[in-house]
N, C-alpha and C positions, 0 to 999 in steps of 0.2 A: 593530042586534043586538048582544048581548053578555050578560054575566052580570049579572042584576039582584038577586042575593041579597047583601045588605049584609054577611052573615057570611062570604062567600067571600073568599079572598085576591085574586082577580082581579075583584072587584066593579067594574062600569062604571056610574057614576052618569049617564052620558049615554045609556045603552041604554034603549030603550023596550020591546024584546022580548027575552025570555030565550032564548038559543040552545042551552042545555044545556052550556055550556062551563065552568060554575062549578067552581072548585078550592077545597079546604078544608084548613085547617091541622090536622095530626094529630100534633103533637109531633115528637120525643120530649121536648123541653123546653118547659114551660109557664111563662110569665112572669107575675109578679104585682107590682103597684106601687100605692102610694096614689093615684097619678094615673090608674090604670086604671079599667075598668068591667067588671062581670061580663057585660055585653052585648057585650064585645069578643071577639075570636077567640083570644086567648091567646098570640100570637107576640110577639116582642120589640118590634115596632112598635105592637102593639095588645094590651097586657097586661090581665089581669083585675085586679079590685080586691080580691078575697079569696083567701086561700090555699086555702080549702075548695073554691072553684070550680076552682082548678088541680088539686086532688086528684081532684075529681069527673070531670074531663075526661081525666085521665091513664090510661094503660094500664100493665100490668106492666112494670117496669123503667124507666119514664119518670122525669124529674126535674121538680120544681117550683122555679123560681128566683125568689126573693123579694127585692125591693129594700128598702133600709132604710126604716123607718117604723113606725107603730103600727097593729096589726091587731086589732080587737075581735072575737074569734071563738074557737070551740072546735073543734079539729080532730079528724076521724075519718078514718082511712085506708081504712075499709071493706074491710079484710083485704088491701089491695093492697101489693105489695112495690115501693115507689117511694122516691125520694130527695127530700127537702125541704131546700133549701139557701138560706141567705141570701147576698147578694152582698158582705157585709162580715163575713167569717168571723173576722177578728182583733178585731172589736168587736161582740160579740153584743148589747151593751146598746143598739145602734143599730137593731136589728130586733126589735120587741117584739110578742109575742102576748099580749093582755090577755083573760083568760077571763071577766072581769066577774062572777065568782062565780056562774056559771051551769052549772057542771059541771067536769070535768077540762079543763085547758087542752088537753091532748093525750090522745086515746084511741086507743091502738095495741094493741088486745087480740089481734088476729090479723094474719097476714101478717108480713113481715120488712122493714119500712121503715127508713129512717135519717132522722135530723133533725140539722141542722148549722148552728150559728151564730145562735142566738136567745136572747132573754130571755123567760121565761115568768112571768107575774105574775097575781095575783088568781084563782087556781083554787079551786074549791069541792070537787070530787071526784065520784066515781061510786059508786053504792050497790053493795056487794058483801057478801053475807051480813048484810043489814040495817044496814050501817054505811057511812059515806062514807069512801072511800079515794082515794089517788092524785090529790090536788088539782092537782099539776103534770102528772104523766104516769101513765097506766095502761099498764103494760108487758106485752108478750107475749113470745114466744120468738124468739131469733135476730135481735134488733133492735140497732141501733147508734145511739148518741147522742154527738154531738161538740160541744164549744165552746158549752155552754149556761150560762145563769144562771137559777136558779129561786128566786123569792122571793115574799113576801107572800101565801102560801097561807092558806086559811081555817083558823081554829082548830077549826072543826067537823069537819074531815077528820082521820082517823087518821094521815095520812101525806102527804108531798109526792110521793114515788115509790112505787108499789105494784106488786107482781108476785106471781102464784101460778103462773107458767108452768113447764112441765116442763123447758124448755131455757133456756140462759143468754142473756141480753142483756148488752150491754157499754156502759159509759159512759167517755168519754175527755174529760178537761179540762172537767168539769162542776162548777159552783159551786152548791151548795144553801145559801143564806144568808138569814137574817132571816125565818124562818118560825116561827109560834107553834105548831108541831106537829112530829111526828117526821119526819125527813128521808126515811128509807127504811123501808118495811115489806115484809118477805118472808114470804109465807104459803105454806109448803111449797114444792114445786118445787125445781129444782136450785140456783137462786140467781143473782143478778146479779153482774157483775164491774165493779169501779170502778178506773180507772187515772188517776193524776194529778188527782184530784178534791179539792175543798175543801168542808168542811162547817163552817159558822160561824153562831153565833147562832140555833140552832134549839132547840126544847124538848128534843129528844134526837136522836141520829143514826141508830140502828138499833133496830127491833123485829123480831126474827127468830123465826118459829115453824117450826122443822123444815127451813128452807132451808139452803143452804150458800154464802152470798155471800163474795166475796173482795175485799180491798182492797190495792192496790199503789201505792206512792208517793203516798199520800193524806195530806192535812193535816186534822185534826179538832181544832178548838180553839174555846174560849169558847162552847160550848153548855151547856145546863143539865146534861145528862148524856151519856154516850158511847154504847157499843154494848151492847144487851141481847139475849140469846138464850135461847130456851126449846125444850125437846124435844131428842131425840137428833139431833145434827147437828154439823158442824164449820165454824167460820168461820176463814178464813185471812187473816192480816194480814202483809204484806211491806213492808219499807222505808217505813214510814209514821210519822207523828208524831201522837200523841194528847196534847194538852197543854191545861192550864188550863180544862178543863171544870168547871162549878161543883160537881158532885157526883162520882159514881164514873166511872172511865174505861171499865170493862167489868163486865158482870154475866152470869154463866153459871148457868142453872138447868135442872133436869129433864134432866140428861144432856147438856147443850150443852158443846161443846169449843171453846176458842179456841187456835189455833196461831199464835204470834207470832214473827216472824223479822226481824232487822236493823231493829228499830223503836225508837221512843222513846215512853215513857209517863211523863209528868212533870207536876207542878204541880196535883194534885188534892187536895181536902180530904178525900175518902173513898178507901178502898182498893178494890181489885177485890172484887166481891161473888160469892160462891158460895152458892147456895141451893137449896132443895127436894131432890128425891131423884135417884137414878140416876147418881151419881158425876159431877157437873160437873167439868170439867177445864180448867186453864190450863197450856199447854205453851209455854214461852218460851225462845228461844235467841238469843244474840248480840244482845241488846237492852239498853236502859237503862230502868230502872224505879225510880221514886222510892219510898222506903220500905223497900227490901230484900226478901230472899227470903221473909219471913214477913209481908208487909204485905197481908193479905187479911181479909175479913169473912165469917165463917161463922155469924153469929148466927141466920140463918133456915135453916140447914142441918138436914136430918132424916136424912141417911145419909152414906156415905162421899164423899170428894172427892179430887181430885188437883191439887196446886199444884206443878208441876214447873218450877222456875226455878233453873237450875244455875249453875255457875261461869263459863260463857261470857257471862253477863249482867253488867252493871255497875250500881252504885247510887250515882251521884253526879250533880251538876249537869251537864246536857248542854252548858251554855254556848252558848245561842242567841245569835245576833248582836244582836238587839234585840227580845225577846219583848214588851216593853211597847208596842211599836209593831207588833206582829203580824209581826215578821220572824223566821222560824224557821230561817233558814240558820245554819250553824255558825261559831263563831269559830275562828281558826287553832289555838287551843290546846284545842279541844273534845276530850273523851275519846271522842267518837263517831266520830272520823276514823280510817279504816282498821281499825276494830275490829268490823266486821260479819263474817259467816261467810266465812272465806278461800276456801271453795269456791263461793261465790256468783259470779255474773257480775261482772266488774270494773265500777267506775264509769266514766263516759264519759271521764275523764281518764286511764284506764288503771291506776288504783290499786285496792287492795283495797276492797271495798264498805264504805261508811260506814253508820252507823245513821241512821235517820230518813228523812223524805220528800225532803230536799234534800242532795245530797252537796256536799262542799267541793271546789271545783275547784283542784287543785294545779298545774295548768298556768297558770291565770290568776294564782294567788297561791301560788307555791311555798313549801313548808314545809321548814325545815332549820335548821342552825346558822348564826347570823348573827355570831358572834364571830370576828373575823379572827385571833385568837390560838389558836383551837382547831385541832386537827389535822383535824377534819371540817368546817371552815368551808365553807359553800356560798354562793358569790357570787351565785347566782341566786335 
């Protein structure tokens, strides 16, 4: 006598009669591995083969723990608030979800899930208002995304990341790179938040229609164009670097506003664009901008505009450490060091905020007078 159900945790292969003693695994952590099977029970010793199976079996608040490997699938959280986590958070390139151009790689339209530690590739998108969007991720409200790489999305999709949600979702340390389409499309809603993110080699970075996305400590470089916004809304940019995009860095139309603080905008062949009606606005403080306080294009403007770039800004070379090799840290003699807003939070080294995405660490590399004959010589 014993448990004769192979899906039970106490299955007894020697039992001839089932005595009703079977016990079953109910999470709260569901395990997934390339070596697993969706016929398994989903615990650590008997993992599933697909991430979606782990999602399907999970309950609210559960976690799906995914071992390194390549998973050919398209995820749908089915409105559950769950946590999908790779076992190799420091190396998201080792845990790949390949959408095989069969839809969005991740479809999280409802619920408040989180996704952490994956590379998402080969997304096609999901139809929204007769157009494909969100090849990488269709985003809902109050969701969190960490340590992701999203690349090689379909050019047939309007965007890699798409949201029209009313509440904000957050992205931390996400790299959106090498996509022949727009990295982010915000359609109304409150707007997504991006922290410590990198956007590189995309057709453009942002297409915003009436939302209010925010960027903090983000690096936006070597894309075809930068951030475009339409309709009455405000985009906040804090401590970010927008550099060497092929065309314009920013475009404000139809009443859109860009508020830029402690940031660097440098190395573009075109100026900031202001177009259409309803007073598009650029408001810039304690930032570096190439071209000077009148470097903007209003050739397509049909009404008033505001270009408020005051004396707190500087207009000279930021002196990146090695921009030709995509190193946008600052040289010790950069004019961006300690010239951010003095009322902003201090940099991690305890000094006044720098401009740009990467502060210069004056603990690791102290700055001061190195001439021993000077009265203010600093031996450190």
